[in-house]
C-alpha positions as CSV (number, residue, x, y, z in Angstrom):
1,M,75.8,169.2,14.1
2,K,75.2,167.1,10.8
3,Q,72.5,166.7,8.4
4,K,73.4,163.2,6.6
5,G,73.5,163.5,2.9
6,Y,70.2,162.3,1.4
7,S,70.6,160.0,-2.0
8,K,68.4,160.1,-4.8
9,Q,67.6,156.4,-4.0
10,E,66.6,157.5,-0.7
11,R,64.4,160.4,-2.0
12,E,62.8,157.5,-4.3
13,R,62.0,155.5,-1.4
14,F,60.6,158.2,0.9
15,D,63.1,157.5,3.5
16,P,63.4,159.8,6.5
17,V,66.1,162.6,6.4
18,S,68.8,162.5,9.1
19,I,68.7,165.9,10.9
20,A,70.0,167.4,14.1
21,G,69.0,169.6,16.8
22,M,69.4,170.9,20.4
23,Q,67.6,173.1,22.7
24,T,67.6,174.6,26.1
25,K,66.2,172.2,29.1
26,A,64.6,175.5,30.2
27,T,61.0,176.3,28.9
28,D,61.0,179.2,31.1
29,I,62.9,181.7,29.0
30,L,61.3,185.0,28.0
31,H,62.8,188.5,26.9
32,G,66.5,188.7,26.3
33,T,69.5,188.6,23.9
34,F,70.3,185.6,22.1
35,R,73.4,184.9,19.9
36,V,75.1,182.1,18.3
37,N,78.2,182.2,16.2
38,M,78.2,179.4,13.5
39,K,79.0,178.5,9.8
40,L,77.6,175.9,7.3
41,E,79.8,173.6,5.4
42,G,79.1,170.8,2.8
43,Y,75.8,171.6,1.1
44,D,74.9,170.8,-2.3
45,G,70.9,171.3,-2.0
46,G,68.4,171.9,0.7
47,S,69.0,172.4,4.4
48,C,67.9,175.1,6.9
49,A,70.1,176.1,9.8
50,S,67.9,177.6,12.2
51,F,68.2,179.5,15.7
52,F,65.2,180.3,17.4
53,W,63.2,180.8,20.4
54,Y,59.8,178.6,20.6
55,R,56.8,178.7,22.8
56,S,54.4,177.7,20.0
57,D,53.2,178.4,16.5
58,T,52.1,181.7,17.4
59,E,54.8,182.8,19.6
60,E,58.3,181.8,18.0
61,L,61.3,184.1,16.9
62,D,63.4,182.8,14.0
63,I,66.7,183.1,12.2
64,E,66.5,180.6,9.4
65,I,69.1,180.2,6.9
66,V,68.1,178.2,3.7
67,T,70.8,177.0,1.5
68,P,71.0,177.1,-2.5
69,G,68.7,174.6,-3.7
70,T,65.1,173.9,-5.1
71,S,63.0,175.6,-2.8
72,V,60.9,178.8,-3.1
73,V,63.3,180.5,-0.5
74,N,66.5,179.0,-1.3
75,D,69.7,181.0,-0.5
76,T,68.3,183.1,1.8
77,I,68.4,184.2,5.5
78,N,64.9,184.6,7.0
79,Y,64.1,186.8,10.0
80,T,60.4,186.0,11.1
81,T,58.2,186.8,14.3
82,Q,55.5,184.1,14.5
83,P,52.8,184.1,13.6
84,S,53.8,185.2,10.1
85,V,50.6,184.3,8.1
86,N,46.9,185.0,9.2
87,A,44.3,182.3,9.4
88,D,43.5,182.6,5.8
89,W,47.2,182.0,5.1
90,S,47.9,185.4,3.8
91,R,51.2,187.1,4.9
92,I,51.1,189.5,7.8
93,P,53.1,192.6,6.8
94,G,56.8,193.1,8.3
95,A,56.4,189.4,10.1
96,T,59.4,188.2,8.0
97,L,62.2,189.6,6.2
98,S,64.0,187.2,3.7
99,V,67.5,188.5,2.7
100,P,69.3,186.9,-0.5
101,L,72.6,185.4,0.8
102,K,75.3,187.8,-0.6
103,D,78.1,185.3,0.2
104,T,78.5,181.7,1.4
105,M,77.7,180.6,4.8
106,D,81.0,178.6,5.2
107,S,82.6,181.5,7.2
108,F,81.7,181.9,11.0
109,R,79.0,184.5,11.5
110,T,77.4,186.1,14.5
111,H,73.5,185.8,14.5
112,R,71.3,187.5,17.0
113,F,67.9,188.4,18.0
114,D,66.9,190.4,21.2
115,C,63.2,190.6,22.3
116,D,61.7,192.8,25.0
117,L,58.0,194.3,25.7
118,S,58.6,196.5,22.5
119,G,59.2,194.1,20.3
120,S,62.0,191.8,18.4
121,L,65.6,193.2,16.7
122,Y,67.4,190.8,14.2
123,Y,71.3,191.2,13.6
124,L,73.8,189.8,11.6
125,D,77.5,190.5,12.8
126,D,76.2,193.3,14.9
127,Q,74.4,195.0,12.2
128,L,70.6,195.5,12.7
129,V,68.8,193.9,9.6
130,H,64.9,193.7,10.8
131,A,62.8,194.9,13.7
132,D,59.1,194.0,14.4
133,G,57.3,195.6,17.2
134,R,54.6,192.8,17.2
135,G,54.3,189.5,18.4
136,V,56.2,189.8,21.7
137,P,56.3,186.6,23.6
138,Q,54.0,186.4,26.6
139,G,55.1,183.3,28.1
140,G,58.1,181.3,28.7
141,G,59.8,179.1,26.0
142,S,62.8,177.4,24.9
143,L,66.0,178.4,22.8
144,Q,66.8,176.1,20.0
145,L,69.5,175.4,17.2
146,K,68.5,172.9,14.4
147,L,69.8,171.7,11.1
148,W,67.0,170.2,8.8
149,A,65.6,169.8,5.6
150,D,62.2,168.2,4.8
151,G,61.9,168.4,1.0
152,N,59.1,171.0,1.0
153,K,59.2,172.9,-2.0
154,W,57.9,176.0,0.0
155,W,61.2,175.9,2.7
156,T,64.1,173.6,2.3
157,G,63.4,171.9,-1.2
158,I,65.0,168.8,-2.0
159,P,67.5,167.7,1.0
160,S,71.6,168.2,0.0
161,E,72.8,164.8,-1.3
162,S,76.1,165.7,0.6
163,D,76.5,165.6,4.1
164,V,75.8,169.2,5.8
165,Y,77.7,170.4,8.9
166,L,76.4,173.3,11.2
167,R,79.8,174.4,13.1
168,I,78.9,176.1,16.1
169,R,81.9,178.1,17.8
170,T,79.7,180.1,20.8
171,I,76.0,180.2,21.9
172,S,75.1,182.9,24.4
173,A,72.1,183.7,26.1
174,Y,71.2,186.5,28.6
175,Y,67.6,186.6,29.4
176,N,64.7,186.7,32.0
177,V,62.3,183.8,33.1
178,T,58.9,183.3,33.8
179,T,59.4,181.2,36.9
180,K,60.1,182.8,40.2
181,A,63.7,181.9,41.4
182,T,63.6,180.3,45.0
183,R,66.0,181.7,47.9
184,G,69.3,180.3,47.6
185,D,68.7,179.2,43.9
186,T,72.3,178.1,42.5
187,R,71.4,178.1,39.1
188,C,72.6,181.5,38.5
189,D,76.3,180.3,39.6
190,E,76.1,177.5,37.0
191,L,78.2,178.0,33.6
192,C,77.3,176.0,30.5
193,I,79.8,175.1,28.0
194,V,78.8,173.7,24.6
């Protein structure tokens, strides 16, 4: 995936930022374990690599890597169960864990989140880093992977002037669905290759 470099001239003209993303066609994904082995390359400013399950703004499980740059949360990995703020915009304790990047993201790392009726668990290279017992998804959603920047000082900050690449080695998802399978459904026999 590629986030095209965003020049000073583009910034001054308020041009749109070129970003990338993909998501499952299925929107009935519920509880399961979701993993991606990926790395980031080429950034010299704001970018966010996000791997997440999404149903709505109040039912979302996120792993977001924010590159070094000009934002409030730059140079972090953020593990979040939405909602992460109350109606008055005050933070919900334990909804987000923001971890400083201890090393660059230019080597392949495995990011994972699991969710079931007891809550959500977030992992980096098979090490548990965050657990949240609230915000358990109640309905089906989709699995998404995005590389983006929006200039927002609270998140990505000024977009990277150089091209940013999100290299993906593998994506694995083992999950239940909210829809009832019909007899003879062959979807279970299909293998998806990315």
